[in-house]
LUMMITI-811337 format. One record per residue (C-alpha): residue in three letters; y, x, z; chain; residue number from 0. Coordinates in Angstrom, 2 decimals. Layout:
BEGIN
REC:ALA:Y:X:Z:A:NUM
...
END
This chain:
BEGIN
REC:MET:0.14:-0.17:0.19:A:0
REC:LEU:2.29:2.72:0.70:A:1
REC:LEU:1.82:4.38:-2.42:A:2
REC:ASP:2.05:1.43:-4.70:A:3
REC:SER:5.20:0.59:-2.63:A:4
REC:ALA:6.54:4.09:-3.22:A:5
REC:LYS:5.93:3.80:-7.00:A:6
REC:ILE:7.46:0.19:-7.22:A:7
REC:GLN:10.56:1.84:-5.39:A:8
REC:GLY:10.72:4.73:-7.73:A:9
REC:SER:10.74:2.64:-10.71:A:10
REC:ASP:13.38:0.16:-9.73:A:11
REC:ALA:15.63:2.80:-8.60:A:12
REC:GLU:14.83:4.51:-12.52:A:13
REC:TYR:15.90:1.53:-13.47:A:14
REC:HIS:18.73:0.97:-11.77:A:15
REC:ASN:20.17:4.75:-12.62:A:16
REC:LYS:19.47:4.12:-15.96:A:17
REC:ARG:21.66:0.94:-16.41:A:18
REC:LEU:24.61:2.70:-14.88:A:19
REC:ARG:24.13:5.44:-17.21:A:20
REC:LYS:24.11:3.54:-20.26:A:21
REC:LYS:27.45:1.72:-18.72:A:22
REC:GLY:28.91:5.73:-18.27:A:23
REC:ARG:28.98:5.08:-14.33:A:24
REC:THR:29.30:7.78:-12.34:A:25
REC:ASP:28.60:6.52:-8.85:A:26
REC:GLY:26.24:3.77:-7.38:A:27
REC:PHE:23.41:5.59:-7.97:A:28
REC:VAL:20.11:4.92:-5.69:A:29
REC:GLU:17.31:6.36:-4.55:A:30
REC:PRO:13.99:5.03:-3.50:A:31
REC:LEU:13.43:4.88:0.51:A:32
REC:TYR:9.93:7.42:0.25:A:33
REC:THR:8.64:8.71:-2.57:A:34
REC:PRO:4.20:8.64:-3.42:A:35
REC:LYS:4.37:12.34:-1.79:A:36
REC:ASP:6.21:11.02:1.13:A:37
REC:ALA:3.42:8.51:1.26:A:38
REC:GLU:0.63:10.95:1.00:A:39
REC:GLN:1.77:13.23:3.83:A:40
REC:ALA:2.28:10.06:6.15:A:41
REC:TRP:-1.82:9.56:5.63:A:42
REC:ASP:-2.92:12.55:7.78:A:43
REC:LEU:-0.58:10.74:10.48:A:44
REC:PHE:-2.56:7.55:11.03:A:45
REC:GLU:-4.90:7.29:13.80:A:46
REC:GLY:-7.36:3.99:13.77:A:47
REC:HIS:-7.68:1.99:17.03:A:48
REC:GLY:-9.96:-1.01:17.17:A:49
REC:TYR:-9.12:-4.41:18.40:A:50
REC:ASN:-9.02:-5.50:22.34:A:51
REC:ARG:-9.21:-2.13:23.88:A:52
REC:TRP:-6.53:-0.68:25.63:A:53
REC:PHE:-5.35:3.05:24.59:A:54
REC:THR:-2.30:5.34:25.92:A:55
REC:ILE:-0.08:6.85:23.51:A:56
REC:ARG:2.33:8.40:26.34:A:57
REC:ASP:2.28:8.72:30.30:A:58
REC:GLY:2.91:5.35:31.40:A:59
REC:VAL:2.34:3.43:28.09:A:60
REC:GLU:-0.32:1.56:26.87:A:61
REC:VAL:-0.93:-0.64:23.88:A:62
REC:LEU:-3.71:-3.31:23.07:A:63
REC:PHE:-3.81:-4.76:19.53:A:64
REC:ARG:-5.57:-7.78:18.86:A:65
REC:ASP:-6.44:-9.65:15.75:A:66
REC:ALA:-3.46:-11.79:14.25:A:67
REC:GLY:-5.44:-13.39:11.60:A:68
REC:HIS:-2.80:-12.83:9.04:A:69
REC:ILE:-4.08:-10.42:6.68:A:70
REC:LEU:-7.33:-8.00:6.90:A:71
REC:GLY:-6.58:-5.23:9.81:A:72
REC:SER:-3.59:-7.29:10.93:A:73
REC:ALA:-2.63:-7.20:14.52:A:74
REC:SER:-0.16:-8.23:17.73:A:75
REC:VAL:0.98:-5.75:19.72:A:76
REC:THR:0.99:-5.38:23.39:A:77
REC:LEU:2.93:-2.62:25.57:A:78
REC:ARG:2.19:-2.06:29.09:A:79
REC:ILE:5.10:0.07:30.62:A:80
REC:ASP:4.60:1.89:33.95:A:81
REC:GLN:8.37:3.22:34.73:A:82
REC:LEU:8.20:5.26:37.78:A:83
REC:GLY:5.93:2.34:39.41:A:84
REC:ARG:7.97:-0.73:37.89:A:85
REC:LYS:5.76:-2.19:35.43:A:86
REC:THR:6.75:-4.05:32.41:A:87
REC:SER:4.91:-5.70:29.46:A:88
REC:ILE:6.53:-6.23:26.39:A:89
REC:GLY:4.83:-8.27:23.36:A:90
REC:PHE:5.40:-8.45:19.31:A:91
REC:THR:3.83:-10.81:17.71:A:92
REC:GLY:3.96:-9.45:13.95:A:93
REC:ASP:2.95:-11.66:11.51:A:94
REC:ILE:0.76:-15.01:13.32:A:95
REC:GLY:-1.94:-16.09:10.90:A:96
REC:ARG:-3.20:-19.67:10.40:A:97
REC:PRO:-6.63:-21.02:12.19:A:98
REC:ASN:-9.01:-22.75:10.36:A:99
REC:ARG:-8.10:-20.99:7.17:A:100
REC:PRO:-10.91:-19.09:4.64:A:101
REC:ILE:-11.92:-15.64:4.96:A:102
REC:LEU:-10.84:-13.92:8.01:A:103
REC:ARG:-11.17:-15.07:11.63:A:104
REC:ASP:-8.49:-17.12:13.46:A:105
REC:PRO:-5.94:-15.48:15.28:A:106
REC:ILE:-6.19:-14.41:18.93:A:107
REC:PRO:-3.44:-15.16:21.15:A:108
REC:MET:-2.03:-12.21:23.39:A:109
REC:PRO:-2.19:-11.52:26.74:A:110
REC:GLU:0.82:-12.54:28.64:A:111
REC:VAL:4.21:-10.77:28.75:A:112
REC:ASP:7.31:-10.35:30.24:A:113
REC:TYR:9.17:-10.16:26.97:A:114
REC:LEU:8.10:-11.52:23.68:A:115
REC:ILE:9.06:-10.56:20.07:A:116
REC:CYS:8.39:-13.57:17.87:A:117
REC:GLU:8.40:-13.78:13.92:A:118
REC:SER:9.63:-17.26:12.67:A:119
REC:THR:8.93:-17.21:9.02:A:120
REC:TYR:7.89:-21.09:8.88:A:121
REC:GLY:10.05:-22.04:12.21:A:122
REC:ASN:10.86:-25.42:10.82:A:123
REC:LYS:7.90:-26.48:8.87:A:124
REC:ASP:4.54:-27.70:9.03:A:125
REC:HIS:2.07:-26.94:6.30:A:126
REC:GLU:-0.31:-29.38:4.39:A:127
REC:ASN:-3.68:-29.78:5.30:A:128
REC:ALA:-6.68:-28.35:3.52:A:129
REC:PRO:-8.03:-30.95:1.98:A:130
REC:ASN:-5.40:-32.10:0.40:A:131
REC:GLU:-4.70:-28.44:-0.79:A:132
REC:ILE:-7.73:-27.99:-2.80:A:133
REC:LYS:-7.39:-31.59:-4.38:A:134
REC:ARG:-3.59:-30.72:-5.52:A:135
REC:PHE:-4.53:-27.36:-6.60:A:136
REC:GLN:-7.09:-28.70:-9.31:A:137
REC:ARG:-4.58:-31.08:-10.31:A:138
REC:ILE:-2.33:-28.62:-11.16:A:139
REC:ILE:-5.07:-26.36:-13.02:A:140
REC:GLU:-5.95:-29.52:-14.91:A:141
REC:ARG:-2.57:-30.38:-15.92:A:142
REC:THR:-1.22:-27.27:-17.05:A:143
REC:CYS:-4.74:-25.39:-19.01:A:144
REC:VAL:-6.26:-28.56:-19.80:A:145
REC:GLU:-3.65:-31.27:-20.39:A:146
REC:LYS:-0.93:-29.29:-21.58:A:147
REC:GLN:-2.80:-25.99:-22.76:A:148
REC:GLY:-0.44:-23.81:-21.18:A:149
REC:LYS:-1.06:-20.91:-18.49:A:150
REC:LEU:-0.94:-21.22:-14.68:A:151
REC:ILE:0.80:-18.44:-13.08:A:152
REC:ILE:0.40:-17.59:-9.35:A:153
REC:PRO:2.55:-15.07:-7.85:A:154
REC:ALA:0.68:-14.05:-5.03:A:155
REC:PHE:0.71:-10.72:-2.58:A:156
REC:SER:-2.24:-8.14:-3.47:A:157
REC:ILE:-3.67:-8.15:-0.10:A:158
REC:GLY:-4.47:-11.59:1.76:A:159
REC:ARG:-3.08:-14.51:-0.40:A:160
REC:THR:-4.70:-13.11:-3.69:A:161
REC:GLN:-8.57:-12.90:-2.05:A:162
REC:GLU:-7.26:-16.76:-0.89:A:163
REC:ILE:-6.81:-18.06:-4.22:A:164
REC:VAL:-9.90:-16.16:-6.05:A:165
REC:TYR:-12.22:-17.46:-2.93:A:166
REC:MET:-11.40:-21.02:-3.73:A:167
REC:LEU:-11.71:-20.86:-7.60:A:168
REC:ASP:-15.03:-19.19:-6.77:A:169
REC:GLN:-15.91:-22.37:-4.68:A:170
REC:LEU:-14.79:-24.68:-7.78:A:171
REC:ALA:-16.59:-22.40:-10.08:A:172
REC:SER:-19.66:-22.58:-7.77:A:173
REC:ALA:-19.10:-26.90:-7.60:A:174
REC:GLY:-18.82:-26.72:-11.52:A:175
REC:GLU:-15.51:-28.10:-10.66:A:176
REC:LEU:-13.27:-25.40:-12.48:A:177
REC:PRO:-12.28:-25.84:-16.56:A:178
REC:ARG:-13.55:-23.40:-18.59:A:179
REC:ILE:-10.67:-20.88:-18.97:A:180
REC:PRO:-10.34:-17.60:-18.19:A:181
REC:VAL:-8.93:-15.83:-14.71:A:182
REC:TYR:-7.26:-12.88:-14.50:A:183
REC:VAL:-6.08:-10.84:-10.91:A:184
REC:ASP:-3.51:-8.98:-12.90:A:185
REC:SER:-2.55:-6.25:-9.94:A:186
REC:PRO:-4.08:-3.02:-9.63:A:187
REC:LEU:-3.42:-2.90:-5.79:A:188
REC:ALA:-5.21:-6.29:-5.46:A:189
REC:VAL:-8.02:-4.83:-7.41:A:190
REC:ASN:-8.56:-2.26:-4.86:A:191
REC:ALA:-7.82:-4.59:-1.57:A:192
REC:THR:-10.60:-7.06:-2.90:A:193
REC:THR:-13.20:-3.99:-3.12:A:194
REC:ILE:-11.90:-3.31:0.64:A:195
REC:PHE:-11.99:-7.30:1.63:A:196
REC:GLY:-15.72:-7.26:-0.26:A:197
REC:ALA:-17.01:-4.01:2.03:A:198
REC:HIS:-15.79:-5.42:5.55:A:199
REC:PRO:-17.52:-8.96:6.41:A:200
REC:GLU:-17.47:-7.88:10.20:A:201
REC:CYS:-13.77:-9.56:9.81:A:202
REC:TYR:-14.94:-12.82:8.09:A:203
REC:ASP:-15.02:-15.86:9.55:A:204
REC:ASN:-18.00:-18.49:10.25:A:205
REC:GLU:-17.18:-20.40:7.02:A:206
REC:LEU:-17.21:-17.35:4.75:A:207
REC:ASN:-20.35:-15.95:6.36:A:208
REC:GLU:-22.11:-19.03:5.73:A:209
REC:TYR:-20.78:-19.22:2.03:A:210
REC:LEU:-22.39:-15.92:1.58:A:211
REC:LEU:-26.01:-17.29:2.07:A:212
REC:GLU:-25.33:-19.31:-1.33:A:213
REC:ASP:-23.06:-16.75:-2.98:A:214
REC:ASP:-22.88:-12.77:-2.41:A:215
REC:ASP:-20.05:-12.14:-4.22:A:216
REC:PRO:-17.57:-14.65:-2.96:A:217
REC:PHE:-14.76:-13.04:-5.19:A:218
REC:GLY:-16.52:-13.02:-8.28:A:219
REC:PHE:-17.43:-15.67:-10.80:A:220
REC:ASN:-17.92:-15.92:-14.71:A:221
REC:GLY:-14.68:-16.12:-15.92:A:222
REC:LEU:-12.90:-14.23:-13.82:A:223
REC:LYS:-11.25:-10.26:-14.60:A:224
REC:TYR:-9.57:-7.92:-12.68:A:225
REC:VAL:-6.75:-6.46:-14.92:A:226
REC:ARG:-6.23:-2.35:-13.93:A:227
REC:LYS:-4.67:-1.38:-17.20:A:228
REC:ALA:-0.99:-1.93:-18.20:A:229
REC:SER:-2.07:-2.62:-21.68:A:230
REC:VAL:-4.05:-5.56:-21.32:A:231
REC:SER:-1.49:-7.21:-18.90:A:232
REC:LYS:0.70:-7.04:-21.91:A:233
REC:GLU:-1.49:-9.08:-24.29:A:234
REC:LEU:-2.02:-11.70:-21.62:A:235
REC:ASN:1.76:-11.95:-22.92:A:236
REC:ASN:1.03:-12.18:-26.17:A:237
REC:SER:-1.75:-14.79:-26.04:A:238
REC:LYS:-1.62:-18.04:-26.16:A:239
REC:ALA:-4.48:-19.56:-24.83:A:240
REC:PRO:-5.09:-21.55:-21.60:A:241
REC:CYS:-5.51:-19.29:-18.59:A:242
REC:ILE:-4.77:-18.74:-15.11:A:243
REC:ILE:-2.99:-15.56:-14.19:A:244
REC:ILE:-2.90:-13.94:-10.56:A:245
REC:SER:-0.41:-11.41:-10.12:A:246
REC:SER:1.81:-9.70:-7.57:A:247
REC:SER:4.33:-9.30:-6.08:A:248
REC:GLY:4.63:-12.96:-4.42:A:249
REC:MET:7.83:-13.20:-4.71:A:250
REC:MET:8.43:-12.19:-8.16:A:251
REC:ASN:10.72:-9.45:-7.59:A:252
REC:ALA:8.56:-6.32:-8.13:A:253
REC:GLY:5.61:-5.53:-10.55:A:254
REC:ARG:3.50:-6.86:-13.30:A:255
REC:ILE:4.73:-10.63:-12.30:A:256
REC:LYS:8.11:-9.61:-13.25:A:257
REC:HIS:6.71:-9.44:-16.82:A:258
REC:HIS:5.42:-12.79:-16.78:A:259
REC:LEU:8.00:-14.44:-15.91:A:260
REC:TYR:10.11:-13.13:-18.21:A:261
REC:HIS:7.66:-14.20:-21.12:A:262
REC:HIS:6.14:-17.63:-19.82:A:263
REC:VAL:9.19:-19.43:-17.71:A:264
REC:VAL:10.84:-20.31:-20.98:A:265
REC:ASP:7.71:-22.28:-22.10:A:266
REC:GLN:7.27:-25.99:-21.01:A:267
REC:ARG:3.15:-25.94:-21.17:A:268
REC:ASN:3.49:-23.39:-18.46:A:269
REC:THR:3.49:-23.90:-14.68:A:270
REC:PHE:4.44:-21.31:-12.14:A:271
REC:LEU:2.39:-22.08:-9.01:A:272
REC:ILE:4.63:-20.35:-5.70:A:273
REC:VAL:1.95:-20.23:-2.92:A:274
REC:GLY:4.10:-19.05:0.20:A:275
REC:TYR:7.48:-17.72:1.39:A:276
REC:CYS:9.91:-16.36:-0.57:A:277
REC:ALA:13.22:-14.79:0.22:A:278
REC:PRO:16.26:-17.01:-1.11:A:279
REC:HIS:17.64:-13.66:-3.16:A:280
REC:THR:14.13:-13.07:-4.81:A:281
REC:PRO:13.33:-14.87:-8.54:A:282
REC:GLY:10.80:-16.60:-6.62:A:283
REC:GLY:13.31:-17.80:-4.08:A:284
REC:ARG:15.25:-18.97:-6.92:A:285
REC:LEU:12.64:-20.96:-8.58:A:286
REC:ARG:11.95:-22.38:-5.24:A:287
REC:ASP:15.43:-24.15:-4.67:A:288
REC:GLY:14.98:-25.54:-8.50:A:289
REC:ALA:17.28:-22.99:-10.21:A:290
REC:LYS:17.41:-24.03:-14.07:A:291
REC:GLU:17.78:-20.09:-15.00:A:292
REC:VAL:16.48:-16.77:-13.65:A:293
REC:ARG:17.43:-13.44:-14.06:A:294
REC:VAL:14.63:-10.66:-15.18:A:295
REC:PHE:15.39:-7.72:-16.23:A:296
REC:GLY:19.20:-8.16:-16.70:A:297
REC:GLN:18.92:-11.31:-18.93:A:298
REC:GLU:19.17:-14.65:-17.97:A:299
REC:ARG:15.65:-16.70:-19.00:A:300
REC:PRO:15.84:-20.52:-18.99:A:301
REC:VAL:13.16:-22.08:-16.64:A:302
REC:ASN:11.39:-24.41:-18.96:A:303
REC:ALA:7.87:-24.06:-17.56:A:304
REC:ASP:6.95:-26.53:-14.42:A:305
REC:VAL:7.34:-25.05:-11.01:A:306
REC:GLU:4.90:-26.00:-8.15:A:307
REC:VAL:5.19:-25.08:-4.43:A:308
REC:MET:2.17:-25.17:-2.30:A:309
REC:ASP:2.89:-23.31:1.21:A:310
REC:SER:-0.30:-24.34:2.52:A:311
REC:PHE:-1.75:-21.02:0.77:A:312
REC:SER:0.75:-19.15:2.87:A:313
REC:ALA:-0.86:-16.70:5.72:A:314
REC:HIS:1.96:-17.64:8.16:A:315
REC:ALA:1.48:-19.96:10.62:A:316
REC:ASP:3.60:-23.04:10.74:A:317
REC:ARG:5.75:-23.94:13.84:A:318
REC:HIS:2.95:-25.79:15.68:A:319
REC:GLU:0.73:-23.25:15.04:A:320
REC:MET:3.06:-20.47:16.71:A:321
REC:LEU:3.42:-22.89:19.40:A:322
REC:GLU:0.11:-23.09:20.04:A:323
REC:PHE:-0.73:-19.37:19.53:A:324
REC:MET:2.17:-18.78:22.41:A:325
REC:ARG:1.54:-21.32:24.69:A:326
REC:ASN:-0.21:-19.12:27.39:A:327
REC:GLN:2.80:-17.01:27.60:A:328
REC:LYS:5.08:-19.90:29.53:A:329
REC:PRO:3.94:-19.00:33.28:A:330
REC:LYS:5.24:-15.40:33.08:A:331
REC:LEU:7.72:-14.95:29.86:A:332
REC:ARG:11.61:-14.04:30.93:A:333
REC:LYS:12.19:-14.25:27.32:A:334
REC:LEU:11.60:-14.66:23.76:A:335
REC:PHE:13.16:-12.83:20.53:A:336
REC:LEU:13.09:-14.83:17.31:A:337
REC:VAL:12.80:-12.09:14.32:A:338
REC:HIS:11.65:-11.96:10.86:A:339
REC:GLY:13.05:-15.18:9.32:A:340
REC:THR:16.35:-16.80:7.88:A:341
REC:LEU:18.76:-17.80:10.48:A:342
REC:ASP:18.32:-21.79:9.57:A:343
REC:ARG:15.02:-21.35:10.37:A:344
REC:GLN:15.22:-19.44:13.66:A:345
REC:GLU:17.66:-21.95:14.99:A:346
REC:ASP:15.57:-24.59:13.89:A:347
REC:PHE:12.52:-23.00:15.79:A:348
REC:ARG:14.71:-21.94:19.10:A:349
REC:ARG:14.97:-25.78:19.29:A:350
REC:PHE:11.32:-26.71:18.84:A:351
REC:LEU:10.60:-24.21:21.38:A:352
REC:ASN:13.19:-25.07:23.55:A:353
REC:GLU:11.72:-28.88:23.56:A:354
REC:ASN:8.22:-27.52:24.23:A:355
REC:GLY:9.16:-25.31:27.32:A:356
REC:PHE:10.30:-22.31:26.33:A:357
REC:ASP:13.85:-21.94:27.91:A:358
REC:GLN:15.09:-18.24:27.32:A:359
REC:VAL:15.12:-18.17:23.64:A:360
REC:GLU:17.13:-15.30:21.93:A:361
REC:ILE:18.01:-14.98:18.17:A:362
REC:PRO:19.15:-11.38:18.22:A:363
REC:GLU:22.07:-10.16:15.48:A:364
REC:LEU:21.50:-6.71:13.50:A:365
REC:HIS:21.67:-3.80:15.84:A:366
REC:GLN:22.26:-6.01:18.90:A:367
REC:GLU:20.39:-4.11:21.73:A:368
REC:TYR:18.94:-5.58:24.74:A:369
REC:ARG:18.19:-4.14:28.28:A:370
REC:ILE:15.32:-5.21:30.06:A:371
END
């Protein structure tokens, strides 16, 4: 992931600087935050630790990871700090996963802490439930690929979201309910990540373990093709045949999906299915908000394709799921800090938490400091 994001940053910086040079500019040039070389040097600094075991990182500071159920290997972090006999516990939820979702185990609540830093991505929403989700997904596929003979483009993050969509398509294929159209996973990182998912069945939930008794490859079926080569990705843009293309990134602000957006958003036969949160300033965010045009590679492209949104695919817990995850914190918690969400959602989530017994809820501003 580090190497992939380093390459994207490098390519984005190069594209930005090239445009400035063409305009004769001598200022405004940017550099990537880190390079592939930096990523490679960082690899040797990683130290792995399992879930549910306290370990010491320095005198007086212990750490505990618990399964956050968000993506493969995700964890909440609890710090237990002993400062001259004064003991304080601090928790960071990270991204909270969702219970009863396919593939991964459910998130495990954190130990009780004095101070908690909590995400708020879906602080004002409740997700669609699973039975309606798969039926709606089927309808979108049928309408786009069969009735309109178009392409269904699904921008999805390479780790987690892509595997969940492929697994759902695998289930439809096994049940004979998937139209006979090709499905492409067009992302080298997603291809690598899917291999890693397949190598770690110990992280699967009971549902997937039972499914494995019927189908030993939940991420592969007839008609599914994993695309590594850029040349094959380009061929997909030129083809007029109906298909499903799953490509990253999920917000459509980087990666091969930008090329699919450029080529396919102008055709009314096609559909873009957005399956999770997109920041407002990204192409995905603008499509979610109903934009009539979207800027891609410096050009305004008319939005003639259909745009569908299914937040139920999101790997982030909704407000009730986050509340349930934190319910055990009430007796001890002194302060709850909301981060990782837009301000309007944080404010709505604070009101929701206040109504459910959490009184000390703060929304920190950028660079704001707290003494605890």
